[in-house]
KEKE-3310 file (N, C-alpha, C; in steps of 0.2 Angstrom, whole numbers, plus 5000, padded with zeros to 4 digits):
npx = (5103:5095:5084:5081:5066:5060:5062:5049:5037:5035:5019:5012:5011:4998:5001:4996:4989:4973:4964:4959:4942:4935:4946:4960:4972:4985:4983:4981:4992:5001:4996:4999:5013:5017:5011:5019:5032:5029:5027:5040:5047:5042:5047:5060:5061:5063:5076:5084:5085:5068:5066:5074:5071:5059:5047:5034:5025:5027:5024:5010:5005:5008:5001:4988:4988:4988:4976:4967:4969:4963:4951:4946:4940:4949:4951:4954:4960:4965:4974:4983:4988:4995:5005:5015:5020:5017:5000:4997:5008:5006:4994:4998:5006:4996:4988:4998:5000:4988:4987:4997:4990:4989:4982:4965:4951:4936:4920:4911:4897:4888:4891:4893:4903:4915:4929:4936:4951:4959:4970:4973:4971:4983:4993:4991:4995:5008:5013:5010:5019:5031:5031:5031:5043:5052:5049:5046)
npy = (4870:4884:4886:4898:4904:4899:4911:4922:4925:4942:4952:4955:4970:4977:4981:4994:5004:5007:5022:5031:5033:5049:5056:5068:5071:5073:5067:5054:5051:5052:5041:5030:5031:5028:5015:5009:5010:5003:4990:4987:4987:4976:4966:4964:4952:4943:4943:4944:4936:4934:4938:4948:4961:4972:4983:4986:4997:5007:5001:4999:5012:5017:5009:5012:5026:5024:5018:5028:5038:5031:5030:5019:5008:5001:4986:4980:4967:4968:4978:4972:4962:4970:4974:4964:4956:4944:4942:4945:4953:4964:4969:4974:4984:4992:4996:5004:5014:5020:5025:5034:5044:5043:5035:5030:5021:5015:5010:4998:5003:4994:4981:4975:4968:4971:4982:4997:5004:5020:5034:5048:5065:5073:5063:5059:5071:5072:5060:5063:5074:5068:5059:5068:5074:5063:5054:5060)
npz = (5049:5043:5029:5016:5010:4994:4980:4977:4964:4958:4959:4943:4934:4924:4906:4903:4914:4920:4919:4934:4939:4938:4941:4941:4928:4933:4946:4942:4935:4946:4954:4946:4945:4959:4960:4951:4957:4969:4964:4959:4971:4977:4968:4972:4980:4971:4968:4980:4996:5003:5017:5020:5018:5024:5027:5032:5037:5028:5016:5018:5019:5007:4998:5003:4999:4985:4983:4988:4978:4967:4971:4979:4992:5005:5014:5030:5029:5016:5017:5026:5018:5009:5016:5016:5026:5040:5045:5059:5062:5053:5058:5070:5065:5058:5069:5076:5066:5066:5079:5078:5071:5057:5049:5048:5054:5046:5047:5037:5030:5024:5028:5043:5048:5041:5040:5034:5030:5029:5023:5033:5031:5033:5031:5018:5012:5015:5009:4996:4994:4996:4985:4974:4976:4976:4966:4954)
capx = (5103:5088:5084:5077:5061:5061:5060:5042:5037:5031:5013:5013:5007:4996:5005:4993:4985:4967:4963:4954:4936:4934:4953:4963:4978:4990:4982:4981:5000:5004:4994:5003:5020:5017:5010:5026:5037:5027:5029:5047:5049:5040:5051:5066:5061:5066:5084:5087:5080:5063:5066:5079:5067:5053:5045:5027:5021:5028:5020:5003:5004:5008:4995:4982:4988:4986:4969:4964:4969:4959:4944:4944:4941:4954:4949:4959:4963:4969:4980:4988:4991:4999:5011:5020:5022:5012:4994:4998:5013:5002:4988:5001:5008:4990:4987:5003:4999:4982:4989:5001:4986:4991:4976:4959:4947:4930:4916:4908:4890:4884:4893:4895:4909:4920:4931:4940:4956:4961:4974:4970:4973:4990:4997:4990:4999:5015:5015:5010:5025:5037:5030:5033:5050:5056:5047:5045)
capy = (4876:4886:4888:4904:4902:4900:4917:4922:4930:4948:4953:4959:4976:4977:4986:5000:5005:5011:5029:5030:5037:5055:5059:5072:5068:5073:5062:5047:5050:5050:5034:5025:5031:5024:5008:5006:5010:4997:4984:4986:4985:4969:4962:4963:4946:4938:4944:4943:4932:4938:4940:4953:4967:4973:4990:4986:5003:5011:4998:5000:5019:5018:5006:5016:5032:5022:5017:5034:5041:5027:5030:5013:5007:4996:4983:4978:4961:4970:4982:4967:4959:4975:4975:4959:4953:4940:4946:4948:4959:4969:4972:4978:4990:4996:4999:5009:5019:5023:5028:5040:5048:5043:5031:5029:5015:5017:5004:4997:5004:4988:4975:4976:4964:4974:4988:4999:5009:5025:5039:5054:5071:5075:5058:5060:5077:5070:5055:5067:5078:5063:5056:5073:5075:5057:5050:5064)
capz = (5045:5040:5022:5015:5006:4987:4978:4974:4958:4960:4955:4937:4933:4917:4902:4904:4920:4918:4923:4939:4937:4941:4944:4936:4924:4938:4951:4939:4934:4953:4956:4942:4948:4965:4959:4948:4963:4974:4960:4959:4978:4978:4964:4976:4982:4965:4968:4986:5001:5005:5024:5022:5017:5028:5028:5031:5037:5022:5010:5019:5018:4999:4996:5004:4995:4978:4984:4988:4971:4963:4974:4981:4999:5007:5020:5035:5027:5010:5020:5029:5012:5005:5020:5015:5032:5042:5047:5065:5062:5049:5062:5075:5061:5057:5076:5077:5061:5069:5085:5076:5067:5050:5046:5052:5052:5044:5047:5031:5031:5022:5031:5050:5049:5038:5042:5030:5033:5024:5026:5035:5026:5034:5028:5011:5010:5016:5004:4990:4994:4995:4978:4970:4977:4975:4960:4948)
cpx = (5097:5089:5080:5072:5063:5059:5053:5042:5033:5024:5015:5008:5005:5001:5002:4988:4979:4967:4958:4948:4936:4941:4956:4969:4983:4989:4983:4989:5003:5003:4998:5010:5021:5016:5016:5031:5035:5029:5036:5050:5047:5044:5058:5067:5063:5073:5087:5082:5074:5063:5071:5076:5061:5052:5037:5023:5021:5024:5013:5001:5004:5002:4988:4982:4986:4978:4965:4963:4964:4952:4941:4945:4946:4952:4955:4963:4967:4975:4985:4991:4996:5006:5017:5023:5016:5006:4995:5002:5009:4997:4992:5003:5002:4988:4992:5002:4992:4983:4993:4997:4988:4986:4970:4955:4939:4925:4912:4900:4885:4885:4896:4902:4916:4922:4936:4946:4958:4966:4971:4974:4980:4995:4996:4995:5006:5017:5015:5017:5031:5037:5033:5040:5054:5055:5046:5052)
cpy = (4877:4888:4894:4901:4903:4907:4917:4927:4936:4948:4957:4965:4975:4982:4993:5000:5009:5017:5028:5035:5043:5059:5063:5068:5068:5068:5055:5046:5048:5043:5029:5025:5027:5017:5005:5005:5004:4990:4982:4985:4978:4964:4960:4956:4941:4938:4943:4939:4937:4941:4945:4960:4967:4980:4990:4992:5007:5008:4999:5007:5020:5015:5010:5023:5030:5021:5023:5038:5037:5027:5023:5012:5001:4993:4982:4972:4963:4974:4977:4963:4963:4975:4970:4956:4949:4945:4949:4954:4965:4972:4976:4985:4995:5000:5005:5015:5023:5027:5035:5045:5048:5039:5031:5023:5017:5010:5004:4998:4998:4982:4976:4973:4967:4981:4990:5004:5014:5030:5045:5060:5072:5069:5058:5066:5075:5065:5059:5071:5073:5060:5062:5074:5069:5053:5054:5068)
cpz = (5042:5033:5021:5010:4998:4985:4975:4968:4960:4956:4949:4936:4925:4913:4903:4910:4918:4922:4928:4938:4941:4943:4939:4933:4929:4943:4948:4937:4941:4955:4952:4944:4954:4964:4955:4953:4967:4970:4960:4966:4979:4973:4967:4978:4977:4965:4974:4991:5003:5012:5025:5021:5020:5030:5028:5032:5031:5016:5011:5017:5010:4996:4997:5000:4988:4978:4984:4981:4966:4965:4976:4989:5000:5014:5024:5032:5021:5012:5023:5023:5009:5009:5019:5021:5035:5045:5054:5066:5058:5054:5067:5071:5060:5064:5077:5072:5063:5075:5083:5071:5060:5046:5050:5049:5051:5043:5040:5033:5029:5025:5038:5052:5046:5040:5037:5033:5027:5028:5028:5031:5027:5031:5021:5008:5010:5011:4997:4989:4992:4987:4973:4970:4975:4968:4953:4946)
residu = (MET:MET:ARG:SER:ALA:ALA:PRO:ARG:LYS:PRO:PRO:ARG:LEU:PRO:LYS:SER:LEU:PRO:LYS:ALA:PRO:GLY:LYS:THR:GLY:GLN:GLU:ASP:GLN:THR:ARG:ARG:LYS:VAL:GLN:HIS:TYR:LEU:HIS:HIS:ARG:GLN:ARG:ARG:VAL:THR:MET:PHE:PRO:ALA:ASN:ILE:PHE:ALA:ASP:PRO:ALA:TRP:ASP:ILE:LEU:LEU:ASP:LEU:PHE:VAL:ALA:ASP:LEU:ALA:GLY:LYS:ASN:ILE:SER:ILE:SER:SER:ALA:CYS:LEU:ALA:SER:GLY:VAL:PRO:PRO:THR:THR:ALA:LEU:ARG:TRP:LEU:LYS:ARG:LEU:GLU:GLU:LYS:ASP:LEU:ILE:GLU:ARG:ILE:PRO:ASP:PRO:PHE:ASP:GLY:ARG:ARG:VAL:TYR:VAL:ARG:LEU:VAL:GLU:LYS:ALA:LYS:LYS:ALA:ILE:ALA:TRP:TRP:VAL:GLU:ASP:ALA:LEU:PHE)
# end
């Protein structure tokens, strides 16, 4: 009989999220809402077996959306961590998202070994619409 892994503690959000530099109040409020939503998605593993929930593409897209609003670059390895699945699975999802023209890879100009990923404009607009519709 296989045992499910012990529940993991979700990452904790600080009581007050700092304002992203150079962002409008609306963009900052949107970023906070999405971060709050992601935090609560991750908390599910404290109540249910971890292996019953998996939506790596959506988790990657939302993480990239938050990063964009915060003005941060996300590396491939960070995107893999955000997916909540094993790295090989996350890499397949990143490839699929790129093939669907939802993300793009950007080489790091200072470190030839690092590659960043970011949302393309149409993906940003679609997620912004979803956030407005679902979270506000």
